[in-house]
MIMARGU-358395 format. One line per field, with one value per atom (N, C-alpha, C, O, CB): residue number from 1; chain; x, y, z. Coordinates in steps of 0.2 Angstrom, whole numbers, plus 5000, padded with zeros to 4 digits. Atoms other than C-alpha are relative to their C-alpha. Glycine has a CB too. Layout:
residues N
nr c(NUM | ...)
kette c(A | ...)
u c(X | ...)
v c(Y | ...)
w c(Z | ...)
This chain:
residues 107
nr c(1 | 1 | 1 | 1 | 1 | 2 | 2 | 2 | 2 | 2 | 3 | 3 | 3 | 3 | 3 | 4 | 4 | 4 | 4 | 4 | 5 | 5 | 5 | 5 | 5 | 6 | 6 | 6 | 6 | 6 | 7 | 7 | 7 | 7 | 7 | 8 | 8 | 8 | 8 | 8 | 9 | 9 | 9 | 9 | 9 | 10 | 10 | 10 | 10 | 10 | 11 | 11 | 11 | 11 | 11 | 12 | 12 | 12 | 12 | 12 | 13 | 13 | 13 | 13 | 13 | 14 | 14 | 14 | 14 | 14 | 15 | 15 | 15 | 15 | 15 | 16 | 16 | 16 | 16 | 16 | 17 | 17 | 17 | 17 | 17 | 18 | 18 | 18 | 18 | 18 | 19 | 19 | 19 | 19 | 19 | 20 | 20 | 20 | 20 | 20 | 21 | 21 | 21 | 21 | 21 | 22 | 22 | 22 | 22 | 22 | 23 | 23 | 23 | 23 | 23 | 24 | 24 | 24 | 24 | 24 | 25 | 25 | 25 | 25 | 25 | 26 | 26 | 26 | 26 | 26 | 27 | 27 | 27 | 27 | 27 | 28 | 28 | 28 | 28 | 28 | 29 | 29 | 29 | 29 | 29 | 30 | 30 | 30 | 30 | 30 | 31 | 31 | 31 | 31 | 31 | 32 | 32 | 32 | 32 | 32 | 33 | 33 | 33 | 33 | 33 | 34 | 34 | 34 | 34 | 34 | 35 | 35 | 35 | 35 | 35 | 36 | 36 | 36 | 36 | 36 | 37 | 37 | 37 | 37 | 37 | 38 | 38 | 38 | 38 | 38 | 39 | 39 | 39 | 39 | 39 | 40 | 40 | 40 | 40 | 40 | 41 | 41 | 41 | 41 | 41 | 42 | 42 | 42 | 42 | 42 | 43 | 43 | 43 | 43 | 43 | 44 | 44 | 44 | 44 | 44 | 45 | 45 | 45 | 45 | 45 | 46 | 46 | 46 | 46 | 46 | 47 | 47 | 47 | 47 | 47 | 48 | 48 | 48 | 48 | 48 | 49 | 49 | 49 | 49 | 49 | 50 | 50 | 50 | 50 | 50 | 51 | 51 | 51 | 51 | 51 | 52 | 52 | 52 | 52 | 52 | 53 | 53 | 53 | 53 | 53 | 54 | 54 | 54 | 54 | 54 | 55 | 55 | 55 | 55 | 55 | 56 | 56 | 56 | 56 | 56 | 57 | 57 | 57 | 57 | 57 | 58 | 58 | 58 | 58 | 58 | 59 | 59 | 59 | 59 | 59 | 60 | 60 | 60 | 60 | 60 | 61 | 61 | 61 | 61 | 61 | 62 | 62 | 62 | 62 | 62 | 63 | 63 | 63 | 63 | 63 | 64 | 64 | 64 | 64 | 64 | 65 | 65 | 65 | 65 | 65 | 66 | 66 | 66 | 66 | 66 | 67 | 67 | 67 | 67 | 67 | 68 | 68 | 68 | 68 | 68 | 69 | 69 | 69 | 69 | 69 | 70 | 70 | 70 | 70 | 70 | 71 | 71 | 71 | 71 | 71 | 72 | 72 | 72 | 72 | 72 | 73 | 73 | 73 | 73 | 73 | 74 | 74 | 74 | 74 | 74 | 75 | 75 | 75 | 75 | 75 | 76 | 76 | 76 | 76 | 76 | 77 | 77 | 77 | 77 | 77 | 78 | 78 | 78 | 78 | 78 | 79 | 79 | 79 | 79 | 79 | 80 | 80 | 80 | 80 | 80 | 81 | 81 | 81 | 81 | 81 | 82 | 82 | 82 | 82 | 82 | 83 | 83 | 83 | 83 | 83 | 84 | 84 | 84 | 84 | 84 | 85 | 85 | 85 | 85 | 85 | 86 | 86 | 86 | 86 | 86 | 87 | 87 | 87 | 87 | 87 | 88 | 88 | 88 | 88 | 88 | 89 | 89 | 89 | 89 | 89 | 90 | 90 | 90 | 90 | 90 | 91 | 91 | 91 | 91 | 91 | 92 | 92 | 92 | 92 | 92 | 93 | 93 | 93 | 93 | 93 | 94 | 94 | 94 | 94 | 94 | 95 | 95 | 95 | 95 | 95 | 96 | 96 | 96 | 96 | 96 | 97 | 97 | 97 | 97 | 97 | 98 | 98 | 98 | 98 | 98 | 99 | 99 | 99 | 99 | 99 | 100 | 100 | 100 | 100 | 100 | 101 | 101 | 101 | 101 | 101 | 102 | 102 | 102 | 102 | 102 | 103 | 103 | 103 | 103 | 103 | 104 | 104 | 104 | 104 | 104 | 105 | 105 | 105 | 105 | 105 | 106 | 106 | 106 | 106 | 106 | 107 | 107 | 107 | 107 | 107)
kette c(A | A | A | A | A | A | A | A | A | A | A | A | A | A | A | A | A | A | A | A | A | A | A | A | A | A | A | A | A | A | A | A | A | A | A | A | A | A | A | A | A | A | A | A | A | A | A | A | A | A | A | A | A | A | A | A | A | A | A | A | A | A | A | A | A | A | A | A | A | A | A | A | A | A | A | A | A | A | A | A | A | A | A | A | A | A | A | A | A | A | A | A | A | A | A | A | A | A | A | A | A | A | A | A | A | A | A | A | A | A | A | A | A | A | A | A | A | A | A | A | A | A | A | A | A | A | A | A | A | A | A | A | A | A | A | A | A | A | A | A | A | A | A | A | A | A | A | A | A | A | A | A | A | A | A | A | A | A | A | A | A | A | A | A | A | A | A | A | A | A | A | A | A | A | A | A | A | A | A | A | A | A | A | A | A | A | A | A | A | A | A | A | A | A | A | A | A | A | A | A | A | A | A | A | A | A | A | A | A | A | A | A | A | A | A | A | A | A | A | A | A | A | A | A | A | A | A | A | A | A | A | A | A | A | A | A | A | A | A | A | A | A | A | A | A | A | A | A | A | A | A | A | A | A | A | A | A | A | A | A | A | A | A | A | A | A | A | A | A | A | A | A | A | A | A | A | A | A | A | A | A | A | A | A | A | A | A | A | A | A | A | A | A | A | A | A | A | A | A | A | A | A | A | A | A | A | A | A | A | A | A | A | A | A | A | A | A | A | A | A | A | A | A | A | A | A | A | A | A | A | A | A | A | A | A | A | A | A | A | A | A | A | A | A | A | A | A | A | A | A | A | A | A | A | A | A | A | A | A | A | A | A | A | A | A | A | A | A | A | A | A | A | A | A | A | A | A | A | A | A | A | A | A | A | A | A | A | A | A | A | A | A | A | A | A | A | A | A | A | A | A | A | A | A | A | A | A | A | A | A | A | A | A | A | A | A | A | A | A | A | A | A | A | A | A | A | A | A | A | A | A | A | A | A | A | A | A | A | A | A | A | A | A | A | A | A | A | A | A | A | A | A | A | A | A | A | A | A | A | A | A | A | A | A | A | A | A | A | A | A | A | A | A | A | A | A | A | A | A | A | A | A | A | A | A | A | A | A | A | A | A | A | A | A | A | A | A | A | A | A | A | A | A | A | A | A | A | A | A | A | A | A | A | A | A | A | A | A | A | A | A | A | A | A | A | A | A | A | A | A | A | A | A | A | A)
u c(5000 | 5079 | 5004 | 5005 | 4999 | 4992 | 5095 | 5000 | 4997 | 4999 | 4996 | 5104 | 5002 | 4999 | 4995 | 4998 | 5114 | 5003 | 5003 | 5006 | 4995 | 5124 | 5005 | 5005 | 5000 | 4994 | 5140 | 5007 | 5007 | 5002 | 4996 | 5156 | 5003 | 5002 | 5006 | 4999 | 5162 | 4996 | 4998 | 5000 | 5005 | 5148 | 4998 | 4994 | 4996 | 5000 | 5151 | 5005 | 5011 | 4998 | 4994 | 5162 | 5001 | 5005 | 5001 | 4999 | 5159 | 4995 | 4996 | 5007 | 5005 | 5146 | 4995 | 4992 | 5002 | 5006 | 5131 | 4996 | 4997 | 4999 | 5006 | 5115 | 4994 | 4991 | 4997 | 5004 | 5104 | 4994 | 4994 | 5005 | 5006 | 5085 | 4998 | 4997 | 4995 | 5005 | 5077 | 4994 | 4992 | 5000 | 5004 | 5062 | 4994 | 4989 | 5003 | 5003 | 5055 | 5003 | 5009 | 4997 | 4998 | 5057 | 5005 | 5004 | 4994 | 4997 | 5070 | 4998 | 4994 | 5004 | 5004 | 5067 | 5006 | 5012 | 4995 | 4995 | 5076 | 5001 | 4996 | 4999 | 4998 | 5086 | 5005 | 5008 | 5007 | 4996 | 5096 | 5005 | 5004 | 4993 | 4994 | 5114 | 5004 | 5005 | 5004 | 4994 | 5128 | 5007 | 5010 | 4998 | 4991 | 5147 | 5002 | 4999 | 5005 | 4998 | 5159 | 5003 | 5007 | 5006 | 4999 | 5163 | 4995 | 4996 | 5003 | 5003 | 5147 | 4996 | 4994 | 5005 | 5004 | 5139 | 4994 | 4995 | 5005 | 5006 | 5121 | 5000 | 5005 | 4993 | 5002 | 5116 | 4997 | 4998 | 5007 | 5003 | 5103 | 5002 | 5006 | 4998 | 4998 | 5105 | 4991 | 4986 | 5005 | 5007 | 5093 | 5002 | 5007 | 5000 | 4998 | 5091 | 4995 | 4990 | 4997 | 5005 | 5084 | 5001 | 5006 | 5002 | 5004 | 5074 | 5004 | 5001 | 4990 | 4999 | 5084 | 5000 | 5001 | 5007 | 4997 | 5085 | 5007 | 5009 | 4997 | 4992 | 5104 | 4999 | 4997 | 5005 | 5001 | 5103 | 4996 | 4998 | 5003 | 5006 | 5085 | 4999 | 4994 | 5001 | 5001 | 5089 | 4997 | 4995 | 5004 | 5003 | 5081 | 5005 | 5006 | 4991 | 4993 | 5095 | 4998 | 4994 | 5008 | 4999 | 5097 | 5004 | 5009 | 5001 | 4994 | 5107 | 5000 | 4994 | 5000 | 4999 | 5113 | 5007 | 5012 | 5003 | 4995 | 5121 | 5003 | 5000 | 4998 | 4998 | 5135 | 5000 | 4998 | 5005 | 5003 | 5134 | 5002 | 4997 | 5005 | 5000 | 5142 | 4996 | 4993 | 5006 | 5006 | 5131 | 4995 | 4992 | 4998 | 5005 | 5117 | 5000 | 4997 | 4999 | 4997 | 5124 | 4999 | 4995 | 5007 | 5002 | 5125 | 4993 | 4991 | 5005 | 5007 | 5108 | 4995 | 4990 | 4998 | 5003 | 5101 | 5000 | 4994 | 5002 | 4994 | 5112 | 4994 | 4992 | 5009 | 5001 | 5104 | 4990 | 4987 | 5004 | 5006 | 5086 | 4996 | 4990 | 5000 | 5006 | 5079 | 5001 | 5004 | 4994 | 5001 | 5078 | 4993 | 4993 | 5001 | 5007 | 5061 | 5002 | 5004 | 4993 | 4997 | 5067 | 4992 | 4993 | 5005 | 5008 | 5045 | 5001 | 4998 | 4993 | 5000 | 5052 | 5004 | 5004 | 5000 | 4993 | 5068 | 4997 | 5000 | 5009 | 5001 | 5057 | 4999 | 4995 | 4995 | 4999 | 5063 | 5005 | 5007 | 4994 | 4991 | 5079 | 5003 | 5001 | 5006 | 4995 | 5094 | 5007 | 5007 | 4999 | 4993 | 5112 | 5004 | 5003 | 5001 | 4995 | 5127 | 5005 | 5006 | 5004 | 4997 | 5139 | 5009 | 5013 | 4997 | 4993 | 5157 | 5004 | 5003 | 5002 | 4997 | 5170 | 5007 | 5011 | 5002 | 4994 | 5182 | 5003 | 4999 | 4997 | 4997 | 5194 | 4996 | 4995 | 5010 | 5003 | 5187 | 5001 | 4999 | 4991 | 5000 | 5191 | 4993 | 4989 | 5003 | 5008 | 5175 | 5002 | 5003 | 4995 | 5000 | 5176 | 5008 | 5010 | 4995 | 4992 | 5196 | 5002 | 5008 | 5003 | 4998 | 5199 | 4999 | 4993 | 4995 | 5001 | 5202 | 4995 | 4996 | 5007 | 5005 | 5189 | 4998 | 4998 | 4994 | 5003 | 5182 | 4994 | 4991 | 4999 | 5008 | 5167 | 4996 | 4998 | 5002 | 5005 | 5153 | 4999 | 4997 | 4992 | 5002 | 5151 | 4995 | 4996 | 5008 | 5005 | 5135 | 5000 | 5000 | 4994 | 5002 | 5132 | 4994 | 4994 | 5004 | 5008 | 5114 | 5001 | 5006 | 4996 | 5001 | 5108 | 4996 | 4992 | 4997 | 5003 | 5099 | 4998 | 5002 | 5001 | 5002 | 5089 | 4998 | 4994 | 4993 | 5002 | 5090 | 4994 | 4996 | 5006 | 5003 | 5075 | 4998 | 4999 | 4994 | 4999 | 5073 | 4993 | 4988 | 5000 | 5004 | 5062 | 4996 | 4999 | 5004 | 5007 | 5046 | 5001 | 5001 | 4989 | 5002 | 5044 | 4993 | 4990 | 5009)
v c(5007 | 5056 | 4996 | 4990 | 4999 | 5003 | 5053 | 4993 | 4990 | 5000 | 5007 | 5035 | 5000 | 4997 | 4992 | 5000 | 5038 | 4992 | 4989 | 5008 | 5004 | 5023 | 5002 | 5004 | 4996 | 4997 | 5027 | 4994 | 4989 | 5006 | 5004 | 5019 | 4996 | 4990 | 5004 | 5004 | 5016 | 4994 | 4989 | 5005 | 5006 | 5006 | 4994 | 4990 | 5002 | 5005 | 4993 | 4996 | 4998 | 5002 | 5003 | 4979 | 4997 | 4993 | 4996 | 5000 | 4977 | 4993 | 4987 | 5001 | 5005 | 4965 | 4999 | 4994 | 4996 | 4999 | 4969 | 5001 | 5004 | 5005 | 4999 | 4968 | 5004 | 5003 | 4994 | 4995 | 4982 | 5001 | 4999 | 5009 | 5001 | 4985 | 5007 | 5009 | 4994 | 4993 | 5002 | 5000 | 4996 | 5004 | 5002 | 5004 | 5006 | 5004 | 4999 | 4996 | 5021 | 5005 | 5005 | 5003 | 4993 | 5035 | 5004 | 5004 | 5005 | 4994 | 5048 | 5005 | 5008 | 5001 | 4993 | 5063 | 5006 | 5005 | 4999 | 4994 | 5079 | 5004 | 5006 | 5004 | 4997 | 5087 | 5006 | 5007 | 4991 | 4993 | 5103 | 4999 | 4998 | 5011 | 5002 | 5099 | 5005 | 5008 | 4994 | 4996 | 5111 | 4997 | 4996 | 5003 | 5001 | 5106 | 5002 | 5004 | 5005 | 4997 | 5108 | 5008 | 5010 | 4995 | 4994 | 5124 | 5005 | 5011 | 5000 | 4995 | 5130 | 5002 | 5007 | 5005 | 4998 | 5128 | 4995 | 4990 | 4996 | 5003 | 5123 | 4995 | 4997 | 5004 | 5004 | 5109 | 4994 | 4990 | 4999 | 5005 | 5098 | 4992 | 4991 | 5002 | 5005 | 5080 | 4996 | 4998 | 4998 | 5005 | 5064 | 4996 | 4995 | 4993 | 5006 | 5052 | 4994 | 4994 | 5003 | 5007 | 5033 | 4996 | 4994 | 4994 | 5004 | 5025 | 4991 | 4988 | 5002 | 5006 | 5008 | 4994 | 4996 | 5000 | 5003 | 4991 | 4998 | 4995 | 4993 | 5001 | 4988 | 4995 | 4996 | 5006 | 5006 | 4971 | 4999 | 4998 | 4999 | 5000 | 4972 | 5009 | 5010 | 4993 | 4994 | 4991 | 5004 | 5002 | 5002 | 4994 | 5006 | 5005 | 5007 | 5001 | 4995 | 5018 | 5005 | 5005 | 4995 | 4995 | 5033 | 5000 | 5000 | 5006 | 5000 | 5031 | 5006 | 5007 | 4993 | 4993 | 5048 | 4996 | 4995 | 5008 | 5003 | 5041 | 5007 | 5011 | 4993 | 4995 | 5051 | 5002 | 4997 | 5001 | 4999 | 5057 | 4993 | 4989 | 5006 | 5007 | 5041 | 4995 | 4991 | 4997 | 5006 | 5030 | 5002 | 4997 | 4999 | 4999 | 5038 | 4998 | 4993 | 5008 | 5003 | 5036 | 4994 | 4992 | 5002 | 5005 | 5018 | 4997 | 4992 | 4998 | 5001 | 5016 | 5001 | 4997 | 5001 | 4998 | 5025 | 4996 | 4995 | 5007 | 5004 | 5015 | 4991 | 4988 | 5000 | 5005 | 4998 | 4999 | 4993 | 5001 | 5000 | 5003 | 5005 | 5004 | 5002 | 4995 | 5018 | 5007 | 5008 | 4998 | 4993 | 5036 | 5000 | 5006 | 5005 | 5000 | 5034 | 4996 | 4991 | 4996 | 5002 | 5031 | 4997 | 4992 | 5004 | 5004 | 5025 | 4993 | 4989 | 5002 | 5006 | 5011 | 4995 | 4989 | 4999 | 5005 | 5005 | 4998 | 4996 | 5005 | 5003 | 5001 | 4994 | 4991 | 5002 | 5006 | 4985 | 4997 | 4991 | 4997 | 5004 | 4984 | 4999 | 5001 | 5006 | 5002 | 4978 | 5002 | 5002 | 4991 | 4999 | 4983 | 4997 | 4994 | 5009 | 5004 | 4976 | 5006 | 5010 | 4992 | 4996 | 4986 | 4999 | 4995 | 5003 | 5002 | 4988 | 5008 | 5013 | 4995 | 4993 | 4999 | 5001 | 4997 | 4998 | 5000 | 5009 | 5010 | 5014 | 4999 | 4994 | 5026 | 5006 | 5005 | 5000 | 4994 | 5043 | 5006 | 5006 | 4998 | 4994 | 5061 | 5004 | 5008 | 5001 | 4995 | 5069 | 5006 | 5006 | 4993 | 4994 | 5087 | 5000 | 5001 | 4999 | 4999 | 5087 | 4996 | 4998 | 5005 | 5004 | 5073 | 4993 | 4992 | 5000 | 5006 | 5054 | 4996 | 4996 | 4997 | 5004 | 5043 | 4993 | 4992 | 5004 | 5007 | 5026 | 5002 | 5007 | 4995 | 4998 | 5026 | 4993 | 4987 | 5005 | 5006 | 5016 | 5000 | 5005 | 5000 | 4999 | 5012 | 4992 | 4986 | 5000 | 5005 | 5002 | 4996 | 4999 | 5003 | 5002 | 4986 | 4997 | 4991 | 4997 | 5002 | 4984 | 4993 | 4990 | 5005 | 5006 | 4967 | 5000 | 5004 | 4997 | 5000 | 4964 | 4994 | 4991 | 5002 | 5007 | 4950 | 5001 | 5004 | 4998 | 4999 | 4948 | 4995 | 4989 | 5001 | 5005 | 4939 | 4997 | 5002 | 5001 | 5003 | 4928 | 5004 | 5006 | 4988 | 4996 | 4938 | 4992 | 4987 | 5006 | 5007 | 4923 | 5005 | 5011 | 5000 | 4997 | 4926 | 4995 | 4997 | 4999)
w c(5000 | 4906 | 5002 | 5001 | 4994 | 4996 | 4917 | 4999 | 4995 | 5009 | 5001 | 4919 | 4993 | 4990 | 5000 | 5007 | 4902 | 5001 | 5006 | 4998 | 5000 | 4896 | 4998 | 4992 | 4998 | 5002 | 4896 | 5000 | 5004 | 5006 | 5002 | 4889 | 5008 | 5009 | 4994 | 4994 | 4907 | 5005 | 5008 | 5004 | 5000 | 4911 | 4998 | 5000 | 4999 | 5003 | 4899 | 4999 | 5000 | 4996 | 5001 | 4895 | 4993 | 4993 | 5005 | 5006 | 4877 | 4997 | 5000 | 4999 | 5001 | 4869 | 5001 | 4998 | 5002 | 4999 | 4877 | 4994 | 4988 | 5006 | 5005 | 4868 | 5003 | 5009 | 4998 | 4997 | 4870 | 4993 | 4988 | 5002 | 5003 | 4864 | 5000 | 5006 | 5004 | 4999 | 4860 | 5000 | 4996 | 4996 | 4997 | 4868 | 4996 | 4994 | 5009 | 5003 | 4861 | 4993 | 4990 | 5005 | 5005 | 4848 | 5003 | 5009 | 4997 | 4996 | 4851 | 5001 | 4997 | 4998 | 4998 | 4860 | 5001 | 5003 | 5010 | 5000 | 4859 | 5006 | 5010 | 4996 | 4991 | 4875 | 4997 | 4991 | 5008 | 5001 | 4874 | 5007 | 5013 | 5001 | 4995 | 4883 | 4999 | 4993 | 4998 | 4999 | 4888 | 5001 | 5007 | 5005 | 4999 | 4884 | 5006 | 5010 | 4995 | 4994 | 4896 | 4996 | 5001 | 5003 | 5000 | 4888 | 4999 | 4998 | 4996 | 5000 | 4888 | 4993 | 4991 | 5002 | 5009 | 4870 | 5001 | 5004 | 4992 | 5000 | 4870 | 4994 | 4990 | 5001 | 5006 | 4857 | 5003 | 5008 | 4997 | 5001 | 4853 | 5000 | 4995 | 4997 | 5001 | 4855 | 5000 | 5002 | 5006 | 5000 | 4851 | 5007 | 5010 | 4993 | 4994 | 4867 | 4998 | 4996 | 5010 | 5000 | 4866 | 5006 | 5009 | 4995 | 4994 | 4880 | 4997 | 4992 | 4999 | 5002 | 4879 | 5006 | 5012 | 4996 | 4994 | 4889 | 5000 | 4994 | 5002 | 4999 | 4895 | 5006 | 5011 | 5003 | 4994 | 4904 | 5005 | 5011 | 5004 | 4996 | 4910 | 5004 | 5008 | 5006 | 4998 | 4914 | 4997 | 4992 | 5001 | 5005 | 4906 | 5003 | 5009 | 5001 | 5001 | 4902 | 4994 | 4989 | 4998 | 5006 | 4890 | 4996 | 4999 | 5001 | 5004 | 4876 | 4996 | 4994 | 4996 | 5003 | 4866 | 4995 | 4997 | 5008 | 5003 | 4851 | 4995 | 4993 | 4995 | 5005 | 4842 | 4992 | 4989 | 5001 | 5007 | 4824 | 4997 | 4996 | 4995 | 5002 | 4818 | 5003 | 4999 | 5002 | 4999 | 4829 | 4997 | 4996 | 5007 | 5002 | 4823 | 4991 | 4989 | 5003 | 5007 | 4804 | 4999 | 4995 | 4998 | 5000 | 4807 | 5002 | 4999 | 5002 | 5002 | 4814 | 4996 | 4994 | 5004 | 5004 | 4802 | 4992 | 4989 | 4999 | 5003 | 4788 | 5000 | 4995 | 5005 | 4997 | 4799 | 4998 | 4997 | 5008 | 4998 | 4800 | 4996 | 4996 | 5007 | 5002 | 4791 | 5002 | 5008 | 5002 | 4997 | 4794 | 5003 | 5006 | 4994 | 4994 | 4804 | 5005 | 5004 | 4997 | 4996 | 4821 | 5003 | 5007 | 5004 | 4998 | 4825 | 5000 | 5003 | 4995 | 5001 | 4818 | 5001 | 4999 | 4995 | 4996 | 4829 | 5007 | 5011 | 5001 | 4994 | 4843 | 4999 | 4996 | 5003 | 5000 | 4847 | 4995 | 4995 | 4998 | 5003 | 4836 | 5006 | 5012 | 4993 | 4994 | 4846 | 4996 | 4990 | 5004 | 5002 | 4843 | 5006 | 5012 | 5000 | 4994 | 4852 | 5000 | 4996 | 4998 | 5000 | 4860 | 4999 | 5003 | 5006 | 4998 | 4855 | 5001 | 4999 | 4993 | 4996 | 4865 | 4996 | 4994 | 5010 | 5004 | 4856 | 5003 | 5005 | 4989 | 4998 | 4860 | 4994 | 4988 | 4999 | 5005 | 4852 | 5005 | 5011 | 4996 | 4999 | 4854 | 5003 | 4999 | 4994 | 4996 | 4865 | 5005 | 5011 | 5006 | 4996 | 4869 | 5001 | 5007 | 5006 | 4999 | 4866 | 5005 | 5007 | 5002 | 4994 | 4879 | 4997 | 4995 | 5006 | 5001 | 4874 | 5004 | 5010 | 5000 | 4995 | 4881 | 4997 | 4990 | 5002 | 5002 | 4880 | 4997 | 4999 | 5005 | 5004 | 4868 | 4998 | 4997 | 4990 | 5005 | 4861 | 4992 | 4988 | 5002 | 5008 | 4843 | 5001 | 5004 | 4993 | 5001 | 4840 | 4993 | 4988 | 5001 | 5006 | 4829 | 4998 | 5000 | 4998 | 5001 | 4824 | 4998 | 4995 | 4994 | 5001 | 4824 | 4995 | 4997 | 5005 | 5002 | 4809 | 4997 | 4993 | 4999 | 5001 | 4805 | 4992 | 4990 | 5005 | 5007 | 4786 | 4997 | 4998 | 4996 | 5000 | 4778 | 4992 | 4987 | 5004 | 5007 | 4762 | 4997 | 5001 | 4999 | 5004 | 4749 | 4997 | 4995 | 4995 | 5002 | 4743 | 4994 | 4993 | 5005 | 5007 | 4726 | 4996 | 4991 | 4993)
């Protein structure tokens, strides 16, 4: 799925749109450890990229949109930049801010 969304390629404040349900991929950490990650195809400023949410971002997305990621297609989030410990190094990191449209319940 190449062309990954990375914090270094963001300014912060960009709005991304999820294009499809997540796909599992196995990756190898710098220490050689193999782990499974969930990748999402997204639209980032008109370019298709792959977004791999970390655990915190995954939980934020589930809280905003529910556990069924089939229903996430078309959902949007804003990118906020922060720093985080990534494999033992402090790096610029992405935090998602889901854009949730609240609708009034009609009675």
